[in-house]
N, C-alpha and C positions, 0 to 999 in steps of 0.2 A: 300172519301175512297182512294184517291190518286192512288198508284200503284195497288191497288186491284180492281179497276173499270174494271172488266173483261167482255169480250163478250163470251157467253157460248153456246156450243152445248150440249143439254141434251138428252142422249140416254136412253130411258126408263122413260119418264116423267110422266106416269100415275100410276106407281108402288109406293110403300111406300117411297122408297128413292127419287124417282123422285118428288113426291108431296112435300116432306120436303125440297128438293133442291130449289123448286120454292118459298117456304116460305122465305128461306135464300136470294135468288136472289132478291125477292121483297123488303125485308128489307134493303138489301145492296146497292140497286140502280144499280146493274150490269145489262147488257142487254142480251137478248137471241137471238142467231142466228138461232138455229134449235131445234125442239122438235120431238122426235120419240116415237112411241108406237107400240104395236103389233096389237091390234084391238079395244081398248076402245075409240071409235070415239066420244062419247058424251063429255067425260071428256077432250079429246084431243082438240076438237073444242073450249071448254070453255077456256082452257089454251092458245090456239093460239090467240083467240080474246083478251085475257088479256095481253099477252106478245109480240104480233106482231113479231114473228120470220120471217125470209125470207123464211124458208123451214120447212115443216111439213112432216113427213114420217110415214106411217103405214107399218109394216113388212108384214102384211096380205094384199093380193092384193084386195080382196073384200072391206075390210075396207078402203083402200086407195081410191077406187072409190067413196065410200060413203063420205069420208071427203072432197074429191075434190068438190063434189056437195055442201056440207055444207059451204065450204069456198069460193064458187064461187064469192061472192060479195067483196072479199078481194084481195090483190095483193100477197098473200102468195102462194108460189109454193108447189106442193104436189108430193111426190115420194113414191116408195114402194120397198119392198123386201130388199135383202142384198145390192144391188146397192144403194138404198136409204139411208140405214144406213151408208154405206161408204161415200156417198156424205155429209151426215150430220156431220160425224166425221172429214172430211177434208175441210170443208167450209173455204175459205180464211178469212172471217170476224171473225171467232171464234179463240180466243187464248187459250181457255180452253175447254176440253171435259169431261163432267161428264158421266162415263159409269155405268149406273144403270140398264142395261138390265139384266135379269136373264138367266143363261145358257151360253153354249159355242158359241151362236151367237154373243156374245160380242167380241170374239177373233179377227176376221178379221178387224172390224172397229177400234178396239184399236190399232192394229199394224199399220194400215194405218195412224191413227192420230199421232202416235209416229213418223212416217216418215216425217210428216209435222211439226215436232218440237212443237206440241201442249203441253200444260200442261195437264196431264191426272189426273183427280180427280177420283181415281179408287174405284168403289163400286162393281164391278163385280168380284166375287171370282174366277170364272172359268179361267179368263185370266192368273192369276199367278199359279193356281193349275195345269192346263193342260199344259201351255206353259211358265212357269215362266222363265226358262233359256233363251228361245228364246226372250221373251218380254224384259227382263232386258238387254240382249246383244244388241237388236235393240235400246233400249232407250239410251244406252251408246254410240252406234255408231252414232245416230242422235242428241244426246244432248237434249233429251226430258225429262222433269221432270215428275216423277210419284209420286203423293201425295196420300196416302191412305185415304179413306173415312170411312171404317169400324171403329167402335168405338175403338176396341182393337188395330188395326194397327195405327190409328191416335194417340192413347196414346203412343205406342212405339215410333212413329215418333217424337212426342213432347218431350219425355224423352231423346231420343238420341241427341236432340239439346244440351244437357248438356255435350257432349263428344267431344273431338278433332277429332277423327275418329273412324271408326267401329272396329279397332283393340283394342279399350279400352272396348268393350262389352264383358262381361263374360257370361251373360245369359239374354235371353228375357223371361219374365214370362207373359203368356197370361192368363187373368182371364176369368172365365166361370161361368155363373149363375147356371149351373147344369140343367136348363130346368125344365119342369113340372114334370118329373119323378125322380127327385133327391131322392136318398135314397131307391128307390124301388128295389125289387128283380126281377130276370128273371122270376120267377113264376108269380109275379104280372103283369109284362109287357105283358105277354101272353094275358091278357084280356083287354088291353087298346085299345080304338078306335081312329079314326081320330079326333073326337071332343075333346077327352081327350088330344091328342098330340098337338092340336092347342091352348091350354090354356097356353101361356107362362107367367111366373110369373112377369116379369118386362118390357119386350120390346114389342112394337106393330110392327109387321113385316108382310111381305107377307107369304102365306101359305107354300111355299117350304122351305124357310129358317127357319120357325118356326118348321117344322118337323125335319129339320137338327139339330135344337137346342135340340129337344126331344131325338134324337138318339145320340147326342154329335158329329155327323159327322161334324157339323158346326165348332167345335173347331179343329177337325182334318184337315179340309180344311185350317183354319187359321194358324195352325202349319206349313203346307206346304208353305203357302203364306209368313209367317214370314221368313222362311229359304231363299226363293227366293228374297224377297224385301230387306232384310238386309244382304244377302250373308253370312249366318252363318250355322254351321253344325246342324244336328238334336239334338246332345248332348247339344247344346247351347240354346235350346228352351224347356220351361217347361210349364205345364198347371196347374193352381190352381183353384179349385172350390171356387167361391166367391159369395155367395147367394145374397148379398146386391146390386150387380151391381153398386157400387160407385167408387171403384178403377177399372179403365178400362184396365189397364195393367201396368207392371213394368219393369224396366231395371236394372239389376245388373251389375256394372262395375268391372274392374279387381282389384280395391282397396276395393271391397266388399261394396261400397256405393250402395244403391238402390234408384232409383228415380221412383215415381209413378205419374200417372195423375188421378185426382179425379174429379167427376162432377156428376150432376144428369143424369140418363139414358135418354138422348135425342139426337137423331142422328143429330139434326141440328147443334150442336156444332162441331163435326168432319167435317161435310159438309162445314161449314163456314170456318174452319181453312184451309181446302184444297183449298178454293178459295182465301183466303187473305194471306196465308203464303208468306213471313216470318212475315208479319204484323199481329197484332191482332186488332179486332174492337169490339165495343159493340155488344151484342148478344140478340136475342129474347128469348134465353134459360134462364130459372130460375137459379139463383145462388144456389149453394149447401149450405145448412145451417148445418154447422158442429155440432151445439149444439142440433139439433134434429135428427142427424144421428143415426141409430142403431149401435150396436157394429159390427166391421168388422171382418169377419172370413175367413179362408183359409183352404181348405182340398185337398187331392189328389183325382183325378178322379178314379172311379171304372171301370177298363178296362175290367173286365170279364163280368160284366152286360151290359156295353155299348160297344158292340163289334165293332160298326162302328168306334169309336174313335181308338180302337186298330188296326183295318185294315188300317186306315189312317196313323197312326204312323209307321206301317210296310212299307207301300207304300212310305212314305217320305224318307226311307233309300235306296230305289231302284232307280238306274238310269233309264233313258229312259222313256217309256210311262206308267209306272205303275200308276202314279198319274192321268193321263188322263183316264185310264181305271177305276180307283176308282171313279172319278168324274162322268163319263158317266153312269156307272152302278148305282151309287147312284141316279142320276137324274131320270133314268128310273124307278128304284124301288120306289122312293118317289112318282112319278107320279101315279104308280099303287096303292100305299097305299092311296093316296088322292082320288082315284076313288073307294075305298073300295074293291079292287080286291085282295089285299094280307093283311096279318096281320102285326102288328108292328115289331115283331122280324124277320119276313121274309126279311125285308129291308137289314139287315146285312148278312143274308144267301145268298141273291142274289148277293150282292156286292162281297162277298167272292168267290162265284161261278165264277163270271166274272174274278176276279183277278187270279183264278186258271186255267182258260181256255183260256183267250186271251194271245197270245204269247208276250213275251217281245220284245222290239225293240227300236231303237234310237228315240229321240224326237227332231231331229234337224230342221225339217221343219214343217210348218203348216199342210201340207198334211198328214205326218206321225201321227201327233197328232189327226187330225180329223178322220183318218182311225181307230185309236185305240179306239176313242170315239164311233164310229159307231159299231165296233166289240163288245164293252162292252155292249151297249144297246141291240144288237142282242142276246148276251149271256143271258141277263136278260129276254127278251121277250120269248126266246126259252124255258127256264125252266118254266117260269110263264105261258106259253102257251096263250099269248094274242097278 
């Protein structure tokens, strides 16, 4: 593997992206310096015994005590909480940090890893949505590489390799499967349950991101990420519904040439590219068979039915903490929906309420961003009365 024989700290190893990252790591011969999880001790123990990291972290204190007992016969160190995550993200042995934790707890560890000049294989959306300007500024300052792991952002990243510099980009076109409720009316959406929303047509993902795909908030968050990552204006990002999930995204250049990245819908390909870039290596992923592909179609999203996407596009145009408020409110509302405490359409109502009530302010420091996030969640819980 040459240059790509990396040593990796994997934050969020028991989630969907984390498990697929370990598939890629095992196939590529890279080594693991640290594994972190929230509280899934059984799977974490299994992973630790297989990959022999020097450090294992459970964010949950009780789970950390449990894993310590389980791994007592090994020389693996065990840590916990935010301090543990930061230690994993900054381990001297690791040159690459895969951030696959869900939620804004990924912010601090990512910023600390950037300051240690690690390569960040970024799968945590909240990092760029809430703190994109701060993160990109810090990465520039410390000379850290940020390589996206999200399939759409990886596609954009790969297509952009075909340009001399970002000034040649005319438009970034993010594709979107449309989720399980594509083509439905608001009236129909009133009656859909958590079980319906969790049936994604093409991707297998964790519960939170699957709900975000059903509301199309996921695409709104990716829209904001694309602006931050590639430093373009909101007018330079477009969303196209592409039901087949074969074209992962496209870049239109100023000469009107459009480059697209195609492949089977399998997250292991973008994960692998984030680890091996700029090299490419053989993959465990199936090749795409063009001759058995369905016809490829593209449509505009329905912003009136899928209001979460509309709210995200509006927030993208506002400076300061609006995107952090959007994200925090959405996380809180999706959490309530997953517990059957609110209805599907109420997710957008609660996000809109938070955006209307949490005051605007600058997003220059991590504290300002985390304060806005807390205020957004509070706004959601106050209205929902939980």
